[in-house]
DRENGUKOL-889184 format. One record per residue (C-alpha): residue number from 1; residue in one letter; z, x, y. Coordinates in steps of 0.001 Angstrom, whole numbers. Example, Ala and Ser with C-alpha at 12.3 -4.5 7.8 and 13.67 -1.06 7.14 Angstrom:
residues 2
1	a	7800	12300	-4500;
2	s	7140	13670	-1060;
end
This chain:
residues 543
1	m	-100917	11110	-90892;
2	s	-97186	11146	-91057;
3	t	-97239	13544	-94126;
4	e	-99469	15963	-92084;
5	k	-97259	15691	-89005;
6	d	-93998	16497	-90958;
7	l	-95869	19463	-92877;
8	m	-96741	20533	-89693;
9	d	-93233	20422	-88269;
10	g	-91678	21749	-91155;
11	r	-94390	24792	-90709;
12	h	-92785	25177	-87116;
13	e	-89535	25023	-88441;
14	i	-89846	27994	-90650;
15	a	-91688	29821	-87876;
16	q	-88706	29073	-85533;
17	v	-86318	30690	-88141;
18	e	-88670	33429	-89192;
19	s	-88970	34022	-85643;
20	a	-85151	33691	-85113;
21	n	-84501	36238	-88390;
22	t	-87098	38694	-86817;
23	d	-85045	39072	-83329;
24	y	-81587	39018	-85448;
25	g	-82848	42139	-87189;
26	a	-84137	43989	-84258;
27	k	-81011	42733	-82371;
28	k	-79169	44414	-85246;
29	d	-81585	47247	-85565;
30	l	-80944	47793	-81647;
31	m	-77015	47428	-81967;
32	n	-76728	49772	-84623;
33	t	-79001	52431	-82753;
34	n	-76756	52030	-79674;
35	t	-73623	52319	-81861;
36	m	-74845	55603	-83700;
37	e	-76071	56965	-79790;
38	a	-72343	55961	-78742;
39	e	-70892	57367	-81300;
40	k	-72920	60933	-81268;
41	a	-72381	61108	-77925;
42	e	-68679	60165	-77858;
43	k	-68945	63515	-80741;
44	a	-70731	65343	-78243;
45	d	-67887	64705	-75671;
46	a	-64968	65572	-78392;
47	v	-66674	68678	-79047;
48	e	-67613	69573	-75654;
49	a	-63717	69280	-74909;
50	e	-62635	71293	-77992;
51	n	-64923	74402	-77054;
52	l	-63614	74307	-73359;
53	e	-60034	74737	-74984;
54	h	-60926	76896	-76947;
55	a	-62836	79317	-74192;
56	m	-59721	78748	-71987;
57	t	-57658	81938	-71311;
58	v	-53639	81456	-70947;
59	m	-54003	81727	-67478;
60	e	-56900	79349	-66852;
61	a	-55087	76804	-69162;
62	a	-51877	77037	-67073;
63	r	-53845	76757	-64025;
64	a	-55672	73499	-65328;
65	y	-52399	71687	-66651;
66	p	-50058	72760	-64287;
67	m	-47973	69287	-64590;
68	a	-47864	69701	-68381;
69	c	-46118	72937	-68395;
70	f	-43576	71059	-65541;
71	w	-43111	68577	-68310;
72	a	-42881	70062	-71405;
73	f	-40110	72252	-69192;
74	v	-38139	69056	-68480;
75	m	-38393	67703	-72257;
76	s	-37180	71087	-73424;
77	f	-34261	70982	-71278;
78	c	-32919	68508	-73125;
79	i	-32375	71186	-75918;
80	i	-29865	72833	-73473;
81	m	-27296	70253	-74405;
82	e	-27454	70809	-78198;
83	s	-27067	74404	-77694;
84	y	-24273	74246	-74994;
85	d	-22129	72435	-77199;
86	v	-22933	74322	-80319;
87	f	-22000	77458	-78692;
88	l	-18796	75192	-77019;
89	i	-17514	74541	-80132;
90	g	-18039	77839	-81409;
91	n	-16542	79639	-78836;
92	f	-13371	77309	-78926;
93	i	-12268	78486	-82310;
94	a	-11791	82171	-80759;
95	l	-10591	80282	-77326;
96	p	-6942	81490	-77213;
97	a	-5713	78344	-75521;
98	f	-7728	75984	-78198;
99	q	-6325	78445	-81271;
100	d	-2709	77940	-79260;
101	k	-2965	74061	-79405;
102	y	-4420	73249	-82415;
103	g	-4477	76237	-84634;
104	i	-1716	77472	-87364;
105	i	-5	80847	-87692;
106	d	-1835	83653	-89856;
107	q	842	84955	-91662;
108	a	-350	88461	-91856;
109	t	-1074	88909	-87530;
110	g	1557	86334	-86513;
111	a	-1469	84759	-84181;
112	h	-2768	81113	-84010;
113	v	-5981	80414	-85807;
114	i	-8047	77121	-85876;
115	a	-7735	76803	-90015;
116	a	-10722	77713	-91896;
117	k	-11590	73996	-93128;
118	w	-11267	72534	-89619;
119	q	-13325	75550	-88192;
120	s	-15913	74671	-90669;
121	a	-15445	70913	-90097;
122	l	-15967	71221	-86515;
123	q	-18682	73263	-86209;
124	m	-20358	71241	-89228;
125	a	-19569	67658	-87284;
126	g	-22313	67979	-84705;
127	q	-24806	68901	-87362;
128	l	-24125	66033	-89384;
129	g	-24575	63519	-86711;
130	a	-27712	65367	-85643;
131	l	-28939	64932	-89727;
132	i	-28320	61303	-88957;
133	g	-30276	61499	-85379;
134	v	-33080	62989	-86503;
135	f	-33821	60451	-88938;
136	l	-33399	57939	-86308;
137	a	-36019	59813	-83857;
138	g	-39230	59398	-86300;
139	p	-39397	55690	-86474;
140	l	-37824	55358	-82578;
141	t	-40611	57787	-81618;
142	t	-43252	56411	-83554;
143	r	-42680	52439	-82010;
144	l	-41237	53474	-78771;
145	g	-43320	56804	-77323;
146	y	-41486	60351	-77032;
147	r	-40278	59125	-73104;
148	w	-38259	56155	-74258;
149	a	-36799	57481	-77452;
150	t	-35636	60552	-75306;
151	l	-33758	58115	-72918;
152	i	-32128	56425	-74968;
153	g	-30417	59473	-76571;
154	l	-29474	60614	-73181;
155	t	-27911	57326	-72527;
156	a	-25926	58102	-75528;
157	m	-25366	61592	-74899;
158	n	-23810	60409	-71608;
159	a	-21571	57977	-73115;
160	f	-20617	60041	-76128;
161	i	-18962	63079	-73911;
162	f	-16275	60921	-72899;
163	v	-15327	60685	-76326;
164	m	-15067	64882	-76475;
165	y	-13294	64934	-73196;
166	f	-10403	62575	-74067;
167	a	-10025	63959	-77833;
168	n	-6605	65197	-78273;
169	s	-6542	66226	-82314;
170	l	-8741	68025	-84473;
171	p	-10113	65004	-86302;
172	m	-10707	63123	-82862;
173	f	-12710	66363	-82146;
174	f	-14876	66074	-85237;
175	v	-15603	62533	-84430;
176	a	-16574	63515	-80891;
177	q	-19143	66319	-82216;
178	l	-20646	64030	-84764;
179	l	-21073	61277	-82323;
180	e	-23055	63861	-80058;
181	g	-25255	65159	-82680;
182	l	-26900	61868	-82750;
183	p	-28823	62029	-79658;
184	w	-29419	65977	-80241;
185	g	-31196	65237	-83644;
186	i	-33717	62608	-81378;
187	f	-33842	65772	-78564;
188	i	-34829	68157	-81387;
189	a	-37126	66250	-82917;
190	n	-39122	64795	-80236;
191	a	-39282	67866	-77809;
192	p	-41432	70361	-79528;
193	a	-43722	67672	-80621;
194	y	-44203	66091	-77111;
195	c	-44764	69882	-75943;
196	s	-47102	70674	-78651;
197	e	-48954	67517	-77119;
198	i	-49437	67783	-73917;
199	v	-50530	71059	-72976;
200	p	-53755	72207	-74353;
201	l	-54397	74868	-77267;
202	r	-53865	78115	-75180;
203	l	-50272	76906	-74103;
204	r	-48610	75516	-77371;
205	a	-47352	78654	-78292;
206	p	-45308	78848	-74629;
207	a	-44660	75628	-73979;
208	t	-43135	75437	-77367;
209	q	-41393	78388	-77558;
210	i	-39360	77531	-74074;
211	l	-37463	75633	-76502;
212	q	-35630	79041	-77590;
213	l	-35270	79942	-74080;
214	f	-33448	76980	-73224;
215	w	-31272	77387	-76404;
216	a	-30232	80930	-74948;
217	i	-29390	79489	-71276;
218	g	-27492	77041	-73133;
219	s	-25447	79417	-74741;
220	i	-25274	82162	-71581;
221	i	-23592	78802	-69307;
222	v	-21322	78246	-72447;
223	g	-20453	81975	-72136;
224	a	-19451	82711	-68679;
225	v	-17828	79330	-68254;
226	t	-15435	80244	-71656;
227	y	-15364	83884	-70559;
228	v	-13795	82578	-67568;
229	y	-11414	80317	-68674;
230	n	-10466	82386	-71892;
231	a	-7546	83901	-70487;
232	k	-6110	80051	-68530;
233	s	-3750	78774	-70649;
234	g	-3158	74833	-71067;
235	a	-5875	71916	-71876;
236	s	-8334	72756	-68502;
237	a	-9171	75860	-70486;
238	y	-11283	73876	-73004;
239	r	-11263	70212	-70694;
240	i	-13488	71412	-68370;
241	p	-15970	73104	-70033;
242	i	-16345	69980	-71833;
243	a	-16414	67981	-68811;
244	l	-19298	70549	-67700;
245	q	-21577	68568	-70000;
246	w	-22254	65350	-67789;
247	m	-24064	67738	-65536;
248	f	-27217	67662	-67487;
249	p	-27917	64090	-68971;
250	l	-28668	61990	-66154;
251	p	-31188	64483	-63679;
252	l	-32830	64560	-67236;
253	m	-32595	60652	-67592;
254	v	-34445	60118	-63524;
255	l	-37113	62974	-64288;
256	l	-38125	61876	-67802;
257	y	-38464	58270	-66735;
258	l	-41029	59322	-64058;
259	a	-42849	61704	-67148;
260	p	-46048	60946	-68483;
261	e	-46111	59728	-72424;
262	s	-48002	61992	-74765;
263	p	-51770	61252	-74607;
264	w	-51847	61864	-78287;
265	w	-49143	59411	-78683;
266	l	-51042	56670	-76635;
267	v	-54439	57682	-77944;
268	r	-52753	56603	-81788;
269	n	-51469	53473	-80474;
270	k	-55147	52179	-79368;
271	r	-53785	52460	-75804;
272	e	-56561	54815	-74328;
273	e	-57222	54102	-70748;
274	e	-53512	54810	-70314;
275	a	-54090	58017	-72626;
276	q	-57020	59105	-69786;
277	r	-54297	58474	-67120;
278	s	-51852	60584	-68795;
279	i	-54254	63609	-69345;
280	e	-54933	63164	-65835;
281	r	-51096	63526	-64370;
282	l	-51338	66478	-66846;
283	a	-53962	68037	-65879;
284	k	-56420	68880	-62309;
285	k	-59009	66453	-62371;
286	s	-61385	69170	-61408;
287	k	-60608	71309	-64361;
288	l	-61499	68719	-67297;
289	n	-63057	65140	-68261;
290	s	-60297	63016	-69270;
291	a	-62754	61077	-70989;
292	e	-64155	64092	-73053;
293	v	-60271	64903	-74082;
294	v	-59674	61403	-75287;
295	a	-62983	61543	-76941;
296	m	-61482	64913	-78666;
297	m	-58299	62971	-79542;
298	r	-59603	60124	-81188;
299	r	-62246	62282	-83227;
300	v	-58809	64162	-84900;
301	i	-56804	60736	-85026;
302	d	-59871	59288	-86965;
303	l	-59811	62147	-89930;
304	e	-56074	60830	-90282;
305	t	-56996	56848	-89952;
306	s	-54981	54660	-92268;
307	d	-54347	50885	-92362;
308	k	-50667	51688	-92467;
309	s	-48076	52325	-90142;
310	p	-46718	55883	-90568;
311	n	-44214	56280	-92926;
312	y	-41733	58832	-94833;
313	i	-43103	58398	-98202;
314	e	-46736	59406	-96515;
315	l	-45117	62723	-95719;
316	f	-44911	63951	-99428;
317	k	-48429	62806	-100346;
318	g	-51651	65185	-100617;
319	s	-52316	67933	-97983;
320	d	-49227	65943	-95987;
321	l	-46875	67188	-98290;
322	r	-48065	71073	-98175;
323	r	-47498	70461	-94153;
324	t	-44113	68844	-94655;
325	a	-42937	71873	-96566;
326	i	-44022	74631	-94202;
327	v	-42306	72719	-91396;
328	c	-38947	72412	-93541;
329	g	-39088	75704	-94826;
330	i	-39422	77368	-91112;
331	y	-36687	75162	-90011;
332	a	-34632	75859	-92823;
333	g	-35322	79276	-92700;
334	q	-33782	79405	-88879;
335	n	-30180	79571	-90435;
336	l	-31105	81885	-93216;
337	a	-32389	84707	-91519;
338	g	-29750	85484	-88498;
339	n	-29192	82478	-87157;
340	l	-25720	81815	-88173;
341	i	-24453	85303	-87026;
342	a	-26053	84428	-83323;
343	n	-24182	80805	-82985;
344	q	-21389	82439	-84223;
345	a	-21414	85967	-82324;
346	v	-18503	85853	-79974;
347	y	-16037	84869	-83292;
348	f	-17967	87855	-85452;
349	f	-17404	90000	-82288;
350	e	-13362	89451	-83099;
351	q	-13696	89685	-86693;
352	a	-15853	93021	-86005;
353	g	-12659	94710	-84602;
354	m	-13229	94055	-80487;
355	t	-10748	92251	-78027;
356	v	-10709	88877	-77459;
357	n	-11963	89663	-74047;
358	f	-14620	92005	-74946;
359	a	-15401	89430	-77710;
360	f	-16473	86953	-75047;
361	a	-18234	89381	-72374;
362	l	-20525	90728	-75602;
363	g	-21037	87122	-76682;
364	l	-21760	86519	-72973;
365	i	-24581	89486	-72737;
366	t	-25898	88810	-76162;
367	s	-26921	85368	-74548;
368	a	-28514	86705	-71333;
369	l	-30428	89676	-73835;
370	q	-31358	86312	-75891;
371	a	-33251	84597	-73057;
372	i	-34681	88127	-71639;
373	a	-36061	88401	-75427;
374	v	-37657	84738	-75397;
375	i	-39817	85325	-72121;
376	l	-40957	88867	-73639;
377	s	-41819	87031	-76737;
378	w	-44351	84654	-74906;
379	g	-46729	87854	-74580;
380	l	-45893	88648	-78196;
381	t	-47460	85199	-79114;
382	t	-50277	85564	-76791;
383	y	-51945	88497	-78864;
384	f	-50171	88482	-82252;
385	g	-50183	85741	-85087;
386	r	-47693	83496	-85618;
387	r	-47452	85056	-89335;
388	t	-47589	88156	-88473;
389	i	-44595	87789	-85572;
390	y	-42489	86011	-87888;
391	l	-43250	88306	-91442;
392	w	-42269	91489	-89346;
393	g	-39340	89750	-86965;
394	t	-37516	88221	-90072;
395	g	-38003	91654	-91902;
396	f	-36639	93714	-89178;
397	n	-33675	91596	-89229;
398	i	-33335	91860	-93008;
399	v	-32980	95511	-92436;
400	m	-30473	94941	-89767;
401	l	-28014	92726	-91778;
402	v	-27884	94892	-93976;
403	c	-27037	97759	-91764;
404	i	-24244	95284	-90691;
405	g	-22943	95129	-94321;
406	i	-22571	99028	-94782;
407	a	-21173	99515	-91464;
408	a	-18266	96988	-92447;
409	s	-18377	98912	-95880;
410	v	-17044	102154	-95071;
411	t	-14007	103520	-93114;
412	q	-12997	101070	-90519;
413	t	-12854	103472	-87527;
414	t	-13435	102400	-83772;
415	g	-17223	103926	-84465;
416	a	-17563	101631	-87467;
417	h	-16220	98304	-85624;
418	y	-18736	99091	-82852;
419	a	-21833	99470	-85431;
420	q	-21187	96085	-86440;
421	a	-20829	94636	-83203;
422	i	-24026	96538	-82062;
423	f	-25752	95573	-85113;
424	g	-24834	91772	-84714;
425	l	-26446	91893	-81235;
426	i	-29714	93016	-82348;
427	v	-29842	90451	-84919;
428	s	-29173	87865	-82462;
429	v	-31337	89445	-79594;
430	f	-34502	90729	-82035;
431	f	-34262	86687	-83843;
432	a	-34754	85324	-80078;
433	f	-37661	87527	-79709;
434	a	-39510	87048	-82441;
435	a	-38791	84312	-85747;
436	a	-36966	81831	-83687;
437	p	-39673	81385	-81063;
438	v	-42681	81433	-83270;
439	s	-40729	78948	-85749;
440	w	-41268	76432	-82937;
441	a	-45071	76932	-82495;
442	i	-45532	76987	-86214;
443	i	-43266	73450	-86428;
444	g	-45708	72028	-83239;
445	e	-48762	73127	-84915;
446	t	-48341	72450	-88567;
447	s	-47680	68303	-88919;
448	a	-50406	65722	-88553;
449	i	-50860	64109	-85380;
450	r	-50525	60752	-86847;
451	l	-47044	61966	-88552;
452	r	-45574	64224	-86440;
453	p	-42696	62389	-85105;
454	l	-42129	61839	-88519;
455	t	-42689	65472	-89779;
456	t	-40617	67508	-87071;
457	g	-38005	65142	-87477;
458	i	-37405	65451	-91284;
459	g	-38530	68764	-90699;
460	r	-35215	69170	-88402;
461	a	-33358	67184	-91122;
462	s	-33622	70091	-93511;
463	y	-32387	72435	-90753;
464	y	-29152	70538	-90931;
465	i	-29082	70184	-94694;
466	i	-29119	74050	-94814;
467	e	-26994	74649	-92082;
468	i	-24144	72509	-92936;
469	p	-23390	74482	-96468;
470	c	-24028	77942	-94435;
471	i	-21268	77149	-91443;
472	f	-18867	76351	-94375;
473	l	-20090	79427	-95523;
474	g	-20181	81850	-92501;
475	s	-16892	80353	-91753;
476	y	-15306	81170	-94933;
477	m	-16819	84735	-95416;
478	l	-15242	85719	-91796;
479	n	-12051	83600	-91172;
480	p	-8728	85770	-91980;
481	t	-7751	83119	-93952;
482	g	-10648	82645	-96037;
483	a	-12625	85362	-97695;
484	n	-12113	87650	-94720;
485	l	-15602	89773	-95339;
486	g	-16142	90846	-91774;
487	g	-19301	92307	-91336;
488	k	-19783	92732	-94983;
489	c	-21165	89069	-94755;
490	g	-24328	90851	-93489;
491	y	-25214	91356	-97425;
492	v	-25447	87879	-97637;
493	w	-27462	86966	-95150;
494	g	-29704	90030	-95594;
495	g	-30256	88190	-99388;
496	t	-31206	84793	-97697;
497	a	-33517	86632	-95158;
498	l	-35319	88416	-97906;
499	f	-35538	84982	-99734;
500	c	-36997	83398	-96597;
501	w	-39621	86861	-95969;
502	i	-41195	86267	-99581;
503	v	-41843	82808	-99160;
504	a	-43304	82701	-95734;
505	f	-44989	85992	-97030;
506	f	-47347	83306	-99605;
507	y	-46964	80232	-97802;
508	l	-47163	80442	-94653;
509	p	-50952	80273	-92834;
510	e	-51928	81651	-89508;
511	m	-53087	78772	-87220;
512	k	-52998	80867	-83746;
513	g	-56192	79916	-81825;
514	r	-56945	76923	-83977;
515	s	-57273	73074	-82877;
516	y	-55762	70601	-84124;
517	r	-59326	69227	-85561;
518	e	-59742	73018	-87409;
519	i	-56082	72553	-88820;
520	d	-56661	69184	-90563;
521	i	-59605	70190	-92009;
522	m	-58270	73236	-93524;
523	f	-55254	71788	-94898;
524	r	-57520	69337	-96346;
525	r	-59778	71610	-98092;
526	r	-56340	73131	-98973;
527	i	-57541	76752	-98099;
528	p	-54844	79204	-99009;
529	a	-52414	80462	-96699;
530	r	-53626	83921	-96473;
531	k	-57011	83198	-95976;
532	f	-56583	80563	-93079;
533	k	-56862	83394	-90859;
534	d	-60249	84326	-91896;
535	t	-61663	80864	-92710;
536	v	-64596	79720	-90000;
537	i	-64793	75684	-89694;
538	d	-67913	74955	-87539;
539	a	-67603	72676	-84190;
540	q	-69548	70034	-85429;
541	e	-67802	69385	-89151;
542	d	-65199	66397	-89289;
543	d	-64337	67186	-92951;
end
């Protein structure tokens, strides 16, 4: 009996185990089914959100995302501080009071001039500091987010202005510029990335191009201030323009403290509920579903999934190497295709034979025309591709730069001097109309979402690496105590601009109207640059 009972108990236990296994298997199948259904639903949400962005016009996107436009405006305003100081130190070199205090006697004319080595050093110091700043910006932003990284930069900027204000020697001005450059690096690395991430597809170009507008506005403010003070003697002629830098950081600190974080950054850091709230602050709730937008973002980020924290080494591996090269090339090209003449406009006009007052007035006019050109460029990028605008804009400036060289090579009459000044003005304005603003759109669109803070940082580093020797070269070519080439430097910059045009023709892809998912897929598939425009990517494709 005992044996039969044990046998029956054993069979009962086996039946229970088999039943439990059956229930577990059924539950597992149900869980897998539910997971698959959830994934399908999430992908459908992601596709819906992406299709909605594709279907929007520019005006519909602006109406749907009014606060995103506002916060892009606020973040871009940080660039005005770099622009202001870059043009300020460039104008100080041509400012009589600054020349009298810190210059040397030019034996040929008997006038005071800033020595070529110090002219180059002062203009290079801020860029050297910014070069360090952009390498700080990438890890800082990756860890803390765009808002807090920028707030740290603004706090530092407030402090470093004191150093410049109380500087009383050229070495002190050099140190002050170096220190101010550190937060510049943070601003310039973060602004295009943040702006491109908080707006929908149709607004990426206008939101990033506004950076060039604030660059122009910074130069307008400097032009107006130095135009007023260029006739004054004494330290106030340059101390007051320095002190005016304090009007920017504090209001921006208050606004950025209140700003929403980039939802893309939040999704990258697994903070999806916060990302939804951020989207709801950026857009009208009636115009979109924030959960669908987060699903779209997660879909793109999943394509770039990695267990490692983002690091600089990744920028030089696989398809990211190509993307890094494009961003670095576009940034570097800004210095080689006319930007140096734009940044040294007043000094260039003086060396072209204009009087001091007229040179400052012409510099102010140039800055105002640049601002108008940037605004007009928004319409240009709405209807034409980034690649098209960059190639045609750079091509036109090559011709104008060569024309400057020709005007400087003929017998120097008043007409030849005015011709150099006019061609220089055209280069500066057309650069702000075409190549410069579209560069920001390219920079914002090219980098992978996961690596964006690092890519924009190292891209801007390439800008400074090229700019620093170009400043020395440009100052040496223009300075009477250097090569004294005057407008003949147009031949040099025309040659470098031609090099940029050739490289862009073969390697710059067209990304107008593309979602970040489509851009990711095309880079992964190694689509040639000139075939990007015609490549079709289905809404359901993930690789």
